[in-house]
Steps between C-alpha positions, in 0.01 A plus 500: 500500500617857445685656795330760714557867426760684701377743765804722445311738281430818675173689488487853374193592700584775731814597311342839432363743750135537583308731263703415200417252227541148648472162347326205660728218626374270238582745219828609633645156573776381268508128422815312598632139491725292707871511454524135390290539187522723183179587299572466130335585164535207250408551138305246310827385322680442830186311635499274197877448512502380866157327491323733744217641286235670716181307553632208287830369644448668841154569648342624820479143629862413388700826503847357543770442234857380574745659266855353440782729589698404190202601274476832669888564463474395136218741441694779663793425271284481188269801541716694743325820611190412292435192732222539749724352774768769445394688824575177702817409316736500807241331714471213256877471474533486872206258568643189670253242359433374147134608465330828582141537588269723281149560638200616291337788687148500345353754753796748443572498873841669428383701197644256249380170341813298610757518785828306534592348831864610588596268792475114556327570843219698339481229231453235766248710695288559188507144365436347853294734704461417874175329593289655780481295823172354623370665819534271813169405673508420869374151599295639786314736267416216263383280778299786647340577178399134441315479828283816466135441427233754385242597758129442421313801359224634717207682338409841640254607231752664264425261223140631460632859470748380232218308321277816497778720361623259239403542134273247343389472132133553465468454123668324212806664346479681179709383220647744237648403177727756312589440140611685202464466126751254347606737231639730770748242629856591401394853409736784591440654837546862583587585855479841660619663830265466797516604865548240770188603678295500191210262446326348194136582477255258342255746330169370375455456129210448271419139420430457129279207568238707678353835410243674714310791346466778751145634500519769772765693677489700831738798516492833669382820350526853617301806389721800437406866426738532202625272238792560248569286197848493342660279235841426351633334180454153663224301348356291793392165360475290819206602725563481873284571799708792662408822687669807622427657840595835645415692815127612480373854589294452817217729633523663823293378804248791455430416140449129588248589770305727257489223240375252755224744600400576131129425432579424131732217591255344741226516234732335241588217740138427584389491139794274378514257783188296397615458141848389615352239734275370227789462256704317764208270570460424125874424471465245786202329332641468143797607285385815310811482277412162353482500121177326407549539134836327509361221703220433244756465224486588142326291238541733199814351379491140353866448586423522873303181522564461870281798586781720634799671355837349597776750564788261506666227293321174502643156411346374173704201406826312614733275298760257607632160388717291715656312197655809341512765784647297783813660644477772232416866495334714238734753341257648241141511409293627188140490408414376159421802286191353321373191680277563811621367827832353376830595659852364487765480767872421489639264764855511636681291756509646855816321600720339252716314761207317654515128455230359276317183519629244237152388412391849398829643391377561148207701627715723716760557234259580227425877457153604371267791442169391637161625354195513730138564415192616703295220342724230651707636783603161638702390195769679279376553148825529322881464569781672323816306511811725588866430459547656846310683765323818367520829686292710257279438193244700293232443238551657167278799444445412133436129540413367853604156394863608487672509843859617583678416824835558670684211670719491801799405282458818289332344197194635329221245417200515248186288514210473254169375659290537183405130506357520844285808479183302450588287797537820718184658374276193533624347832206390731524351843555121468543510126808458301542552126709240309768648278698357216822312565707781343409743776646285780846428601632139485583509859133556602322182583138426470433541861616868495196679345647851522648603162873578502626751235873503414679818432538601134843680535758588750787751464858405459658451845825673406308819375246506787514671834754382765250529777127422555267706293285702743280684251381456141263715292378511147540823305156632392402444128523874429878504450819305489872573547815455287825344606613860611191540718327747269118486500346444170149436360358151521332443161356159597336645812606180690700466818828333389761618749554413871697687776659312783710609801728309744729574798790440272485880434340487156174552302465296181263562207386185307326460157292194431501538121709315240806701406513375149295279268582136569491250222414138579512194285212251473676246716559757774140603507392137515742438778363800690145383448587156637670663799188705574287190491738315732579765759202746468716812500346790298738632223398863564846603632705208364732744340595644839557179698852479658615779266303801622724795578402843628456790260721731714605524860469803735744522799445719799824667617490692819496879481766612746698177574623190334294197462139447359150489636322168546137538367211301637190668349446759222215703337498665162246740352241331280523702179174597321504577138384860463751640252513487114731214408461546128212249457187577320158470666425190292817338613432581863149359485632197318746432784245569763265247349785255458599531864181312599635186316720271713845542348718205379830562662680235294431709186613835630833632385725770651500795251803721434533800727548728193149436383337601836421848601655617835259627763611849605259568784575179676606470865784239530560548870388257770495458874701205650502365858813331624581244765653771723175703516607763239261641241694597191374697196683419179490491118522172324625658170864424429742797454851532353796544722824698403619208286183470311378178652139456615450468866234547765462846648522565869178528690359851525401481870528258792307522829543282801131501598456134626736315730532185289356276228247699299227252416247720311547775231168557330342787298154615575241385251348846498813722487791400285743715696407372852706206635453293820805344650518274805780344701596419861270690737354782287368593161545807283322665210698679231406730220708478181663832439536593861869444564517614861369169640168320579190727538349258761695289750325291754621467863682176591269222615567229747471228235684460171314596187531198267269578207279776364275592206275782391117470485398457129182702557582779757794724448528580878504139626782251518565186694807381708588150615701457818751256654251390769231399244286815521380731223467876529270709284608852443286791371697821434186721510385385842822416701859563396682415819330158579314239304130522449451135592724233646396135439705286742559128469414466137757225512735365771806537269674777320316648212703470180283645222173683458316568174171681437265409222175641370262221403204725424373841584350356827763239583850573592760250649833519681721191473730445790778242526713398792820316592317165548393478137136587551296739292215697658257703278329787687198683374545878510185686642320768305639769735853409377441463131223755418678836443362824640381774278802689346736279700756500216507878501523517886796251508672692228470823710632314811811398303545852379484632853752242619733586213477878592560421862814298413644773277420764764674296766810450276519872439475570872759241572745667265422842649559370849825339402612827337402702814686259718818538297476882508443490874803286552710735287380804693567331834864423393544871401354631829670259730860618596787272419583297805880489587653156477611381838840338560546150645608657841189704534285191414681295757443762764122525420474122510680488836269761650195299377643190656564663830140626511389143429699367785360764740138407397586135541642556843185701616266222372700226682513698817122544489459119471754437772730302259793742484848393617774753518807417290824416673728805547832301525689314236563132531878425553 
């Protein structure tokens, strides 16, 4: 064990006179060491050379290392003054034995990590410490202790007092369970400073599962002789029950006595008292505020068959299938554009790493888009086979039988369901239509009655996205783009191009037409016909299968720093042809009539860009939401750099409005320049052309916003899905700071998608999907789909007011910043230049402050009776 410290070190306490700066004995003591050891500093090279590496060769449990004297002498000769043992050179040479003891001082007892034992006596004392002697016990004491016996306890009544004062449990214990959301495990934690005596307060919070509507409120009121109304630039949107009180002006005692003796007051009280008593009696008998008309209901509207008007969302239909949706979640949903009550959902695996049952491995690995119908909710009506899980898909606006989807592996897929339209239109409960053999896959057996449609074409893997496709949209039939991103007229009036985005920092434009006229021989056509009969794959997009490449690619470089943005959702303006493109009226009418005919995509050819007229009044800018919560505004047209090469332009603006993962970027169906974005805990509404930021930003909510969509019939209404399975209904004309309605527990899982659909003028639906693979269709009440009179104009005025408010705030912000800078400059000019103090002056001031601190400390300790005067004599 290490030797004890020497007591030869003298204390400096009391070395200075009273009243001067003194150090405490603990601070002024200088550490020493015995004369028979020498603390040393050994470098890592020396430790490795002599095999005494700290915490490896020598540890706290085995701190001793014997060094050979010859090795130390050889090291002194080799490295001379550079050797770590050079301070002990003479001691090593004069040491009488062949081995010296080196001790690893892990606790830095003598201020160094090692110390060398200089004498053989100290070496023996350290290696063989003396054992403490056991205390002697007298035999008489042992014998006396062994014969002692306890005396019997005699009760004097004290046990009853103890029993009465003791604590006994009178009820069962309460059990509390504390948990947290799993996604918050491993999240970064931010700590802040806190006082020792501080406490954590568990404040009450609103439970989203319960909502109590307050009908009445009691609060104090005071009549005042004067009232003054004032206002400022603040627009108060959130109503609160508040009041302001000031000292009233009281009457004198004489005035009060005169009022009490007034005959008019007595006459008034006598005439009013019977009527007040009668009203109070009626209130006790019945509720005079009861709405009898509302209780009777309304029978004028045929849609309200129940006899009363529903003000909230009501469950209309639910879809699920354990065969295809087990252990999967729904990533995208779309209503069929033309067939009533038919919707399609894309299923993705929730956990790829979960082990799957061998008997059903094929069902779990297979990826599908499932079609459901109101007429048969218990069975899927159609399955679209996918090469991989689909994150986004969309029906073609020109031909609803054509569907495009984006895969997890970055590929773009096309389907043609023309052969199954009759099946979707004529499905009845318990009835299945038999189809030809060429419409089924060979892998489908006779027991599986649900038709499976194979994909027509898939893009080339090397030319596709390098990350999952998170959004896909068809370009409208009113225009198309060239390889340089220039918008040109669409002579066929058919949607032929697709836009996709992915977190690989790119947007891609795709064209489904044939690039050049393909010539096929008779044997090739026969082989293709045989292949169609065998495999049942439509040849609509056979020219694109495995060879499909994007028309052009748009990258998203960051504005101020290096790197690129990672897009998740985007929204582009739907162009409407209202300009003269050089066509005659007959040609326009001819194309309009032809647009009603279902196009044959296999016969469409990509024309030359030279033959198409460029659209001059076209907006090529779009809004994009990223995975970091940013909303960027950029142009998809390619521009030339300094070397003349075509490249993507930098985004025009970038705003960090959401905290993370933007899941919704959608334009209003009523205003082409209004965009709704959603992500993390809030949503924002943007107006295209306003570059200062969002015109409306919601406060942060307790639950994460996972999905959102505009109402297709009311411009002021939109819906928001939450992480806890609830849905919020917002109306900008009634409440702007909180939702109009909150429908809790629509589902027990996270809502992944919501999609509104107008079935008829009196029937509107909202499809809601969750993380468990279930689809719920909610019927929207009339109060939420029937627009008010001039509602479109009112909402437009509201957006205009918000735009003016934002611009006014930005101007005032710039003015305040300018005034602040001017004030700082003026303050610098007015303030005198402070002289720079020397180090001596700073030390004197610090010493004075320290002396004041010592005097305060002494006074406090004296008041507590803990003060001990320092010693006035020095230790010798």
